[in-house]
N, C-alpha and C positions, 0 to 999 in steps of 0.2 A: 592535542587537537587532532581529531580524525577527519579526513576529507575524502570525498569521492572525486575522481577525475574521469570525465567522460569525453574523449576526443571524438569530434564529428566533423567531417569535412564535406565541402560541397562538390568535390571533384570525382565522385564515384563514376567509373566508366561502365560497369556492367549494368547498373541501375541508376540512372541520373538522379541526383538529389534523393537517394534512397532513404537517407536518415529522416526525411520529413514526408516520405510517401506513406499514405494511409494503410494501416494494417489493423484489422479488428476494430475499426472505427476511430483510430487515433494515429498520429504520426509515429513512425517506428521508434524514434528517440524518446517519445513520451513514456514508453513502458519501462525502460531502464532508469530513466530519471525518477519516475514514480517509485520504483523499487528502492533506489538509493535514498530518496527522501523519507521513505518509511522505515529505514534501518535505524534502530534505536541507538546505535553506537556512532553514528555519523553526525558531525556538527555542521558540515557545509558540503554542498554538492556543486562542483564546478563543471560547467559544460564549455569546452574549448572549441571554437569553430572559426573558420575563415570566411564563412558565408553569412551575409546579412539576412538572407531568407531563413536560414536555420536559426539565427539569433532571434529574429522576430517571432518565429514559431515557438521556440522554447520560452521566450518572455511571455507569450500568451498563456502559458500554463499557470502563470502566477496571478491570473485574473479569474473572475467568475467563481463558481461554486467550489472549485478545488484549490482556491488561492492559498488557504492555510496549509494544505498538504505540500505545496511546492514552495513554501516560504524559505527553505534552505538553499534554493537554487540561485546561482550567480552565473551569468553567461559572460565568458571572457574571450578575448581574441587569441589567435595563434599565428605564428609567422608563416609566410608562404612556403618557406623551406620545410617546416614541420608538417605542412599539409600537402606536400608533394607526393607523387606516386611512389617514390623511392625511399622516402623517409620512414624510419622505424617508429613504432609507438614509443619506444624508450626515448627517442630523440624528443618527442613532444612532452613526455613526462619530465625529463631533465630540464627542458626549457621552462616548464611550469614551476619546477622546484627552485629554479634560480630566482623567481620573483615572489612566490607566495610562501607564507609561513605555515607550517603544519608539522605534526609529529609522525603521523602514519597516513598512508595513502592507499586507497583501493582503486585500482584501475577497473573501470566498468566498460564493457564493450556494448555499444548501442545496437549491435546486430544480434543480441541475445534477448529478445523480448519475453522469453519464458522465465527470465530471472525474477525471483520474488524477494521481498524484504527479508523474509525469514532465512533465505539462503545467505544473505549478507550478514545477518545476525549470527548465524552459525559460523560463518567465516571469521568474524571478529572474536568470537568465543574461542575458536581454535588458535587464533593468532595471539590471544592473551594468555595462553597456557605457557608455563615456564619453559624456557629454552627454544621457543619457536621464533624464527626470524621472518618467515614468509608463509603465505597460504595461497593455494590456487584451487579453483573449482574443477571438478572432474565428474565423469559419468562412468559407471561400471559397465563393462561390455563383456559378453560371453560369446566370442567369435573365435574360430580356428584360423590362425594365421599361417601363411605359406610364403616362401621366398625362393627365388631361383639361385642356383649356385653358378660357378664360373663356366660350367659345361652346358648350362641351360636347363638342367633338371630342377624340378621344384621339390622342396622339403618342408615339412611342418616345423614351425618354430616355437609353438607354445603348447604342444600336446603330442602324445604318442599315438600314431595311427593304429597300432595293434592293441591299444587300451583306450579306445575313445571314451571319454567321460560323458556321463549324462549331464544335461544342462544344470540340474539341481546339485550335482556334485562337482561342477567345474567352478573354480574360484574366479576364473576370468582375469581381467586386468582393468586398469583405470586409464581413461582417455581424457586429455585436456579438452574441455568444451569451450574454452575462451570466454566464459561469462565474466569472471572477475579474478583479480590477483591482489593480494594485500602485502605490503611491506612497509618498513619505516623509511623516513626521509634519509636518514643516515645510510642505511643499507642500499637504498636506491642510488645515491650519489657514489658510494664506495664501489659498488659492483657494476654500476651503469646498466643494471638489468632489473626487470620487474619483480623477479624472485631471486633469492640467494640464501646462503647459509642453511640452517635447518628448516626444511620446507615440509609443511603439512598439507594434505589434500582434504577438501570438503566435498563430499559426494552430493550431487544434485539429481533430480528426477531424470530418468533415462531419456525422456523426450527432449531434454535440453542438449542432447548430443548435436542437434541441428543448429546451424548458424545461417544467417542470410548473406549469401555471397552472389548467387545467381537468381534470375527470375523464377526458376522452378522451385527454389527454396521457399519463395514467398507463399506459394500455394500450400506447401507442406506445413510450414510453421503456422500459418493462419488457421489451418485445420486443427493443429495441436493446441493452439491457444484456446480455441473453442472447446476442445475436449477437456482442457484443464480449467475451464471456467474463467479464463482471462479475457474479459470483454469490456468494452468501454461502458461506463455508467450512462444510463439514460439521462436526458435532460430533466431538470426538476419540473414536475407538473404544477399546474395551478393548484394552490392549496385552498380548500374550502372549509376544512375542519382540522383542528389540532386537538389531539387527545394525549394525555400524559398519565403515567403512573404517578403515585404520590411519594411514598417513601423511597429514598434513594434518587429521586429526581427533583421534586419540589422541596424535599428535606435532605439532610445529610445521611439519612438512614439510621441515625442514632435514636435510641429510646431513652428518654430522660424521665426521671421520677422525682417528685418532691418528697420531703420527709413524711408527708402524710399519705404517700402512695399515689398521688395524682400523676397521670401520664402527661408529659410535655413533649412538644415537637418544635424544631427550629425551622421556620420558613424564611425565605429571602424576599425582602420587599421589592427587589428589582424585577422579580418574576411577576409581581402585581402590575407593573408598568408594561411588561411584555404582553400580558393578557389584555390589558386595556388597548394597546395598539392593535392587537388582533381583532378585538371587537369593533374598533373604529372602522376596520376594513370589511366588516361583515363576516368575518371568519368564525365559525362555530367553535366553541371551546369547551373542554370537559376533562374530568378526572376519571380514570378507571382504576380501581384499586381492590385488592383482595381483602383489605381491612374494612371493617364496618364500625367506625368509631365517630363520636361526636366532633372531635377535633377536626377531622377532614371535612365534615359537613359545614362547620363554621367557616373554614378557610374557603371552601367553594362558594358559600353565600357571600362572603366579603369580597371575593374576586368577581362576583356576579357571573359565574360560569353558567353555560347553558345546560351542562350535563354533569351529573355525579353518579357514577355506577359503583356503588359501594358493595363490599362483600362478594365481589365477582370471582367466581371460580374458573370460568372459561372465558378468557379475554377475547379469543378469536371469535367465538359465537356472539359475544357482546358487541364487538366492533361491527361485525356483519349486520347484526340487528339494528344498531344505531344508524348505520349508513342507509339501510333500507328505509327506516322511519324518517330520516332527514333528507332523503333523496340525493345522497352524495355517493359518488363512486369511490371505491377503495383507492383508486389511483390518485384521487384528490385529497387524501388524508395524510396528515403528518402525525406520527405517533412517536412518543418519547418513552423509553423504558430502560431499565438497568439490570434486570435479572432474567433468569431462565424462563420464568413464566410470561415474559414480554417478548421472547425471541420470535415466536411464530407470527405475532402481530407485526413486529418490525419487518419481517420478511414479506408479509402479505400486503401492506399498504404501499402507497406510491412513494412515500418519503419517510423511512424509518430513521430515527435519531437516538442518541444515547449520551449520557454524561461521560466525562473523561474517566471516571472510576467505575464504569459499568463492568460487568463480568466479561472475561475475554471473548467468549462465544458471541455475546451481544455486540461487542465492539467490532468483531469481524463481520457481522451481518449488517450493521448499520450503514446507511449511506452517508451519514454525517455523525462524527464523534466530536462533541463539544470540547472546548478547552476547559470549560468550567466543570468542576465536580458537582455531584448532587447537592442541592441546597445552596449553591454558590451563584445562582442566576442563570441556569441552563436555558429556561424559556426566553429570558431577555436576550441572551446571546444569539439564539436562533432567529429572533425577530430583528435584532439590530444588525446582524451580519448580512441581511438581505438575501439569505438563502431562500426564504420564501419569496417568490418572484413578485407577488402583489403586495409586498410590504413597502412602507415609505422609505 
């Protein structure tokens, strides 16, 4: 079992309660908890705190639109001793290890909001390589270092001043950025340290060199988050129209044929109820598909959908036209797609969604990724989960 351990205390002196101070539209701790929850190798994410305010804030992540994303989170307490100004992070980790069962642990620092799930994925992939005992995150730096000798004269320590290398020819060095550390429970207890044995480094984006320790760091990191596209998701708009692709969303994407050559498709009856609930609320419903086959027409008629755009080669243009005809703003449209030809529409509308088995680029762009795969009730899940604010 792999777990994340995120220690956050309420007693920061440089920035009071900095772990829940807003940065880029969310509390600071939100960003690293989100990154940990998105790591495919983590089974559980523990946030250890001595503050009731921090606990309440982290617990709030588990409600609302992003509830599914934060389902791995558990907020736990920590002793006053482990949360003191003088206590080491290792003290808190060892305290945690005494009480909780796990095989491997990643220490995640809440002061590194530029951390991404993909960074942690790469960390565990390095950790899983044969012979590796621990992993830490680093940033590559290309700076010339100097140090004073006992007489007060300064000397270069990582280059020759008479053969100054050009930046592109300089290997540079690796710097700990403090974002994460991975080790096993056994190694943690044996060494009493976050890393030990054979250690590997995982390089992160050079912007992650910065951590939040002082108020001036806040301005720098918030700007870097914006530069890297790390921003809080907007609130879900009122949905007035729901449009979906057919194959891969309403179906499993399979093509079935009878022995007589008849084409067959597998639809899910639960989606029928999903569409019925949408229509009860006055939400416009429709299918937009590149296929132009009778099967899709029959399904649209049975579901009593308002729109069937068959044989569509330009979905962006089609959705824009439909919105204009129906008097609906793009912001108030939910669109569900699973493949590359749906990507631009998902980005364009107010609430783009996709099935669990959509193409990777589509999953990255979607504001909501369903738990269900295509053909397994994706429409019903979206209506039932109350993601659409005006659903029952």
